[in-house]
N, C-alpha and C positions, 0 to 999 in steps of 0.2 A: 254641559257634558251629559251624554246619554246614561240612563240608569238601566242596568241589566235586570230584567224581570224574568226569573226562571219559570217560564210557563210555556205551554204548547204554542200559544199565540206568538210569543217572542221568537221561538225557534222557527216557526213558519215564516215570520218576517225575515229572520236571518237567512233562511233558505232562499227566499226570493233575492236577497242581496247577494249571496255568494254565487247563485246561479248566474245572475247578470254579470258579475265580475269574472267568473270562470269562462263564460262565453266570450267576453271581450278579450281576455288574456289568450284564450285558445285561438281566436281569429288572428290575433297579433302573431302568435307563434307560427300559425299556418302560413303567414306571409313570408316566413324564412324557410319553410319546409321544402326540401329538395332544391335549394338554391345555394348550397355550399356555404352555410353560415360559419362565421369565425368560431373556432373551438379552442378552449383552454383545458388544462388538466389540473385537478386539485387533489387533495389528500395523498400527496406524494406521487402523483401521476397515475392514480388508480381510477379516478372518476372524471369523466368528461363533463364539461359544462359549455353550452353554446351561448352566443349572443341572444338567441331566441329565449333561452331560460331566463336571462336577466331582463329582457324586455317584458316577458310575461309576468315576472315577479314584480316589476315596477308598477304595472297596471293593477295587479291585485292589491299590493300594499297601499297604493294611493286611494283606490276606490273603497276598500274595506275599512281602513283606519279612519278615513274621512267620515264614514257613516257611523262607525262604532269606536270612537277615540278611547274609550275606557276598556276595550278588549286588549288582551295581550297578543303578541305576534311571535310565531315560530314558523320559519320557512327554511327550506334547504338552501336557498340562495341568498340568505341574509345572515350576517354575523349574529350569533345567538346573544341575547340580552337576558340576564337573570331577572330583569324586572317582570318578565312573563310569569315567574313563579309566584308573584304576589297577586296575580289576577285570577279570579274565579273562572273567567271565561276568556278563551284564547282562540284566535284563528290559527289553524295548523295547515300549512300550505306546501304543496310541491308544484311549482309552476310548470314543469314538464316531468311527469313520471314516465320513465322510459327514454331517457335522453340518448342512450346508445342507439335505440331503434330510430329515434328522430333523426339523428345524424346519418344513419345508414339509409334513410329514405323509406323506412318501413312504417306502415300505418298505425301500428299498435303502440300509441303513446297517448297520454291524457293529462289534463290539468286537474289536480286534486285539491279540493278545498273543504275543510271541516271547521265547524264551530265545536269546541270542546269546553264542557262546563263541569267543573269539579272532577276532572280526570277522565270523563267519558264523552264521546261525540254525541251531539244532540241535533246537528244538521250537517249534511254532507252532500257534496256534488263531485262527480267525475264527468268531465267533458272531453270526449275524444273527437276533435274536429275533423281529422282526416277520415274518420269512419262515420261522421255525422251521428254520433251516439251521445246521449245525455242521461246519466244516472243520477237520481236524487232520492233523498230520504230525510225524514226527521224522526226524532225519538218516539213520537206518538203516532206516526203515520206508516204507510206502506212504502216499500221500495218501488221506484218508478223508473222505467227506461223509455225515453222518447214518449212520455205521456201515458204509458200503459203499465199496469201493475206486473211485477215480476216475482217469481218464487223459485226456490231451489228445487231440485229433484233428487230422489234417492234411488240408486240402482243397486242390484245385488250381483254377486258372482263376477264373472269375467267382464261384465259390462261397466264396472266401476271405472271411471276415467279420472285419473289423478295427474295434475301438473306437478312434475318433479324433475329436478335436474338428473341427468343420466347417472352421474357419479354418486348420487344419493340413493338410487334405487336399491343398491345392494345392502344398504343400511336399514331398510325396512325389515320388519319381522318376516321370515320366509313364508309363513302361512298366509299372511296378508298379501304378500307380493304376487303370489300365484293367481290371485283374483282381480288383478288390477291391469288396466290398459293405461300406459303412460302416454300422455299427449306431448307434442313438441313444445319446446321452451316458449314461454310467453314473456317477452322482455320487460313489460311494465307490470310490476307487482300489484299495483292498485287495480289495473285492468284484469289481471288474472283472478283476483278475488271477486271482481264484478262478474266474471264469467261463471263463477259458482252461483252467484246471486240470481242470474237469469237462466240457470239450468243447463248451460252448455257443457260444463264439466261438473264433477262431483266433489272435488276437493283439491287441496294443495298443501304441501309442506313448505314452510318458509325457513330458509337457513338463518342462522343467527346473524345479528348486526343489521337487520332492517331498522328503519327509523320511524318515529311518529308520523312524519309527513308522507311516508309511503303507505301508511296503514289506516289512519284515522277515518277518513271519509269512506273508504271501502269497507271498513269494519262495520260501520253503521248501516250501510246499504245491505251488506250481507245479513246482518242481524234482523233487519226489517223484512228481509226476503225469506226468513225462516232458517237461517244458518248461524254460525258463530265462528269467531276467530279466537282461539285460546292458546295459552302456552302449554308446555308438556306436563305441567301440574294440573291441567284442566281448569285454569282460571282465565277470566277475561283480562284484557289489557288495560292498564292505566296510562293515561297520556299527560303531557305537560309536567313531567318529573325533571329533576336536574339531569338525569341521564336519559336521553331520548332514544337510545338503542335498545333492541329487544333480543331475547334468546330465541331458540328454535320454536316455531309456531305451527299450528295446524288450523286449517279452515275447511269447513264442510257443512252440509246440512246437519242440523242439530242432532237427529237420531244417529247419523253416521260418524259423528265426531269422536266418541269414546274409542271406537275401534281404530280409527286413524291415529289418535294420540298414543294408544297402546303400541301400535305398530311402529311408530316413529321414535320411540325412546332411544333407539340406537344412534340417532342423529345428534343427541346431546353431546356437546364437546367437539362437534365437527363443523 
């Protein structure tokens, strides 16, 4: 059995592993893309899942747990097992983040894989095969997109670009709202956070009930690019808890985050 060595070298090795697995899973999912895959509905008919989600999940689980059998496992498409709570280090996986976009034939979906150690991500990968984009980060390194370092940007006044659902805009503080340009909806939450990391947008507000697998890899990538993902209490997230759902969250470049959190307090409870 492998022994977890909590060190930068271990997380770099894990990054190589999860990158290879995410690319293999992404290519498998891509083989179903725009080919009318079989779709089922879960969670009382609220959430779609396609045969591509399951095929991607199978590849990830096989490759990752074969290489790290002592790591725990948490995936959107695997029945949860409380055994993960006894593991210091866990794979947190979304085999297709943005399934609705995938089913609709839209490009903005990705494979999300993170290694979480003692509640925080230490290696993360987002692979968007339809866009040919690969985001990577480790706890001690820089955020990378297709081999090049990325970083957040901070804009002021009317140029601030926020990804936010239209029905949530009215819940932002009025003074903040007037200085914001809302961008169109981005269906993959993980990819939306990655867009902050590479500077295309400045921030986003995440409605309640997102999950660990939507967030963990993107959280680390954003952090290493100079941003942060916090709850409305101004605290970073903890992963691999018994409850994998989260409250309202804000993501932005670190200097811009306090103002966004203050403006988003009206979303609590919505």
